[in-house]
C-alpha positions as a printed Julia matrix, in Angstrom:
259×3 Matrix{Float64}:
 -123.8   -118.87  -161.85
 -121.96  -115.14  -163.08
 -121.47  -112.53  -160.15
 -123.58  -109.73  -161.26
 -121.93  -106.63  -161.67
 -124.32  -103.84  -162.26
 -126.04  -102.39  -159.2
 -129.09  -100.77  -158.94
 -129.86   -96.81  -158.43
 -133.57   -97.8   -157.16
 -131.67   -99.65  -154.67
 -129.26   -96.78  -153.48
 -125.92   -99.97  -154.16
 -122.81   -98.71  -153.46
 -121.33  -101.42  -151.89
 -118.19  -101.72  -149.57
 -115.16  -102.28  -151.26
 -112.66  -102.14  -148.65
 -111.95  -104.86  -145.98
 -110.2   -102.9   -143.09
 -113.16  -100.71  -143.47
 -115.6   -103.73  -143.0
 -113.67  -105.05  -140.32
 -113.78  -101.67  -138.31
 -117.08  -101.48  -138.49
 -117.89  -105.55  -137.06
 -115.47  -104.68  -134.35
 -117.84  -101.37  -133.47
 -121.13  -103.43  -134.03
 -119.48  -106.44  -132.25
 -116.76  -105.16  -129.85
 -113.89  -107.62  -129.2
 -114.4   -110.01  -126.71
 -118.57  -110.3   -126.73
 -120.16  -112.71  -129.18
 -123.63  -111.26  -130.21
 -126.54  -114.13  -129.95
 -128.73  -112.49  -132.68
 -127.32  -109.75  -135.36
 -129.66  -108.6   -138.46
 -127.23  -107.13  -141.54
 -129.27  -104.52  -142.94
 -128.47  -104.4   -147.17
 -125.02  -107.52  -147.33
 -124.95  -106.43  -150.96
 -121.7   -108.9   -151.84
 -121.63  -110.12  -148.42
 -118.0   -107.67  -147.58
 -119.76  -106.81  -144.25
 -121.48  -110.25  -143.55
 -118.25  -111.85  -143.95
 -116.73  -109.76  -140.96
 -119.85  -109.7   -139.22
 -120.73  -113.83  -139.43
 -117.27  -114.81  -136.73
 -118.98  -112.26  -134.09
 -122.14  -113.82  -133.44
 -124.12  -116.75  -132.93
 -127.01  -116.07  -135.51
 -126.66  -113.81  -138.66
 -129.51  -113.0   -141.1
 -128.24  -111.11  -143.81
 -131.35  -109.42  -145.72
 -130.54  -108.43  -149.09
 -133.39  -106.7   -151.39
 -131.51  -107.84  -154.6
 -132.51  -110.8   -156.15
 -129.44  -110.94  -158.55
 -126.91  -111.06  -155.17
 -128.65  -113.66  -152.86
 -127.85  -117.06  -154.87
 -124.17  -115.46  -154.86
 -124.35  -114.92  -151.1
 -126.08  -117.89  -150.51
 -123.43  -119.99  -152.21
 -120.83  -117.85  -150.43
 -121.87  -118.74  -147.02
 -123.2   -122.19  -147.68
 -120.45  -123.05  -145.02
 -122.13  -120.92  -142.88
 -124.65  -122.6   -141.02
 -125.21  -120.26  -138.7
 -125.6   -117.03  -141.35
 -128.77  -117.05  -143.19
 -129.02  -114.89  -146.25
 -132.72  -113.75  -146.44
 -134.08  -112.61  -149.76
 -136.19  -109.65  -149.59
 -136.73  -106.02  -147.88
 -135.72  -106.12  -144.44
 -138.35  -103.5   -143.95
 -140.97  -105.91  -144.24
 -138.84  -108.36  -141.66
 -140.82  -108.71  -138.15
 -138.45  -107.86  -135.22
 -137.28  -111.02  -133.11
 -138.76  -110.98  -129.5
 -135.63  -111.55  -127.85
 -132.64  -109.37  -127.9
 -131.16  -108.51  -131.09
 -128.74  -106.28  -132.49
 -128.8   -104.58  -136.0
 -125.75  -103.49  -138.12
 -125.59  -102.57  -141.81
 -124.29  -100.81  -145.04
 -127.52   -98.36  -145.19
 -128.74   -97.54  -148.56
 -128.97   -93.73  -147.79
 -132.03   -93.24  -149.58
 -134.03   -95.58  -146.56
 -132.44   -94.88  -144.14
 -134.97   -93.14  -142.6
 -137.29   -96.06  -142.56
 -134.31   -98.52  -141.03
 -133.74   -96.11  -138.47
 -137.66   -95.76  -137.63
 -137.69   -99.65  -137.64
 -134.82   -99.96  -135.19
 -136.35   -97.95  -132.59
 -139.7    -99.13  -133.36
 -138.47  -102.7   -132.28
 -138.7   -103.64  -128.69
 -135.88  -105.94  -128.34
 -133.54  -104.31  -129.95
 -130.21  -103.25  -128.01
 -128.21  -101.87  -130.26
 -127.48  -101.13  -134.12
 -124.76   -99.55  -135.62
 -125.46   -98.39  -139.38
 -123.21   -97.06  -142.23
 -124.85   -94.08  -143.18
 -124.47   -90.7   -144.96
 -122.27   -88.76  -143.42
 -124.4    -85.69  -142.77
 -127.19   -87.57  -141.48
 -125.0    -89.25  -139.13
 -123.49   -85.89  -137.78
 -127.12   -84.12  -138.04
 -128.64   -87.56  -135.97
 -125.54   -87.05  -133.01
 -125.28   -83.73  -132.66
 -122.14   -83.3   -133.96
 -123.32   -80.65  -135.97
 -123.96   -78.66  -132.11
 -127.66   -78.78  -133.35
 -130.09   -82.05  -132.14
 -133.51   -83.08  -134.19
 -136.66   -83.98  -133.18
 -136.26   -87.87  -133.36
 -133.01   -87.62  -130.95
 -134.19   -85.46  -128.9
 -137.86   -87.67  -128.69
 -135.86   -90.95  -128.56
 -133.07   -89.67  -125.91
 -134.28   -91.22  -122.84
 -134.45   -94.23  -124.54
 -131.9    -94.23  -126.76
 -128.2    -93.02  -126.93
 -127.1    -91.46  -130.62
 -123.19   -91.84  -131.64
 -121.16   -90.91  -134.56
 -118.66   -93.22  -133.86
 -116.57   -93.16  -137.31
 -115.83   -91.51  -140.57
 -115.33   -93.39  -143.96
 -114.51   -91.77  -146.67
 -116.34   -92.28  -150.06
 -113.52   -93.65  -152.34
 -114.08   -97.07  -150.07
 -117.5    -97.59  -151.98
 -117.95   -99.42  -155.46
 -119.74   -97.0   -157.39
 -117.98   -94.35  -155.07
 -120.88   -91.99  -154.15
 -120.72   -88.22  -154.07
 -120.46   -87.94  -150.23
 -118.54   -89.69  -147.17
 -119.83   -91.73  -144.66
 -120.64   -91.89  -140.84
 -121.19   -94.78  -138.55
 -124.11   -94.09  -136.22
 -124.19   -95.82  -132.96
 -127.92   -96.21  -131.46
 -128.03   -98.42  -128.08
 -130.46   -98.87  -126.09
 -129.85   -97.38  -122.37
 -129.89  -100.35  -119.59
 -131.4    -97.79  -117.56
 -134.13   -95.15  -119.34
 -133.34   -91.84  -118.15
 -137.57   -91.44  -117.77
 -139.33   -93.94  -116.14
 -142.29   -95.39  -118.6
 -144.9    -93.23  -117.04
 -143.54   -89.86  -118.09
 -142.95   -91.21  -121.69
 -146.13   -89.34  -123.0
 -145.35   -85.81  -121.29
 -141.48   -85.94  -122.44
 -142.97   -86.53  -126.3
 -145.54   -84.07  -125.91
 -143.18   -81.21  -124.93
 -140.61   -82.37  -127.38
 -142.49   -82.03  -130.22
 -144.47   -78.83  -128.93
 -140.7    -77.03  -128.71
 -140.42   -78.11  -132.2
 -143.46   -76.88  -133.15
 -141.06   -73.39  -133.98
 -144.48   -71.43  -133.15
 -143.46   -67.92  -132.31
 -140.31   -67.94  -133.51
 -138.42   -69.64  -130.26
 -137.9    -72.31  -128.23
 -139.37   -70.53  -125.17
 -142.06   -68.71  -127.61
 -143.72   -71.91  -128.2
 -143.83   -73.76  -124.31
 -145.05   -71.0   -124.16
 -148.41   -72.12  -126.03
 -149.01   -74.48  -122.98
 -146.97   -73.68  -119.88
 -146.92   -70.19  -118.2
 -144.06   -68.11  -119.32
 -143.22   -67.73  -115.31
 -142.78   -71.45  -115.78
 -141.41   -71.33  -118.82
 -138.66   -69.07  -117.2
 -137.91   -70.79  -114.25
 -137.63   -73.93  -116.26
 -135.09   -71.84  -118.72
 -133.22   -70.48  -115.81
 -132.46   -74.17  -114.36
 -131.42   -75.99  -117.25
 -128.44   -72.67  -117.53
 -130.67   -72.03  -121.0
 -130.91   -68.36  -123.2
 -134.35   -67.65  -123.44
 -133.33   -66.78  -127.02
 -131.61   -69.86  -127.36
 -132.67   -71.8   -130.58
 -134.88   -74.94  -130.09
 -132.21   -77.17  -132.14
 -129.55   -75.79  -130.19
 -130.53   -77.16  -126.75
 -128.78   -80.58  -126.07
 -131.28   -83.66  -124.79
 -129.86   -83.14  -120.84
 -131.08   -79.75  -121.06
 -134.47   -80.84  -122.2
 -134.33   -83.23  -119.01
 -133.95   -80.08  -117.06
 -137.12   -78.58  -118.73
 -139.1    -81.69  -118.34
 -138.29   -81.64  -115.24
 -139.64   -78.47  -114.13
 -142.11   -77.91  -116.16
 -144.05   -81.37  -115.9
 -143.29   -81.73  -111.88
């Protein structure tokens, strides 16, 4: 069967074309000395990353949405019984019930949906995703600012920018560079499960932006004196913008305002 040569703009296909980068990404997803029991790959493409992930796990399920690429992938990995090529949309997959990891070169246009899928999966241990660099920097606080999604999930997940990848490592070459984001479920959550609802309400209230500042937003549901006391405990200026508050300071705000 002829190898597909065309890419689909609708599928946001930019294939990883550099083996060294694929090896680096596989190492970040499954560090040396480990052997992952179950790993799900998002968007196997032509198999560049699949080939470097396969030796690092006992079972690899590689999802590919483009039907033109699935037969090629199945032929390429036909001698690897622990590699299963799944034709279809990763977002339609049911999360495994046993602990598993996710890795992949994520289609830029679907990054947010894939990250949401990972965060909702109860048995996910970690996700290592090659995304648009701007997305990776925003979600990990690399700009010195933090997003609602990151702060809201922080008690359960740690977010890190672990690598940058130049755009010339892909074919076709995208307009922007990429970043590798690592999302790890904490072995010990920073909050007890009974505190998650109050955490979510506080963070979402703070990010409403009502009143022009975080201090003003929180005063909509908490007495001004308590908000000021919480800001002092967290060593925050009353005029600080909500995106400038690191997750660790949010934990102090939550402790004071909900105790």
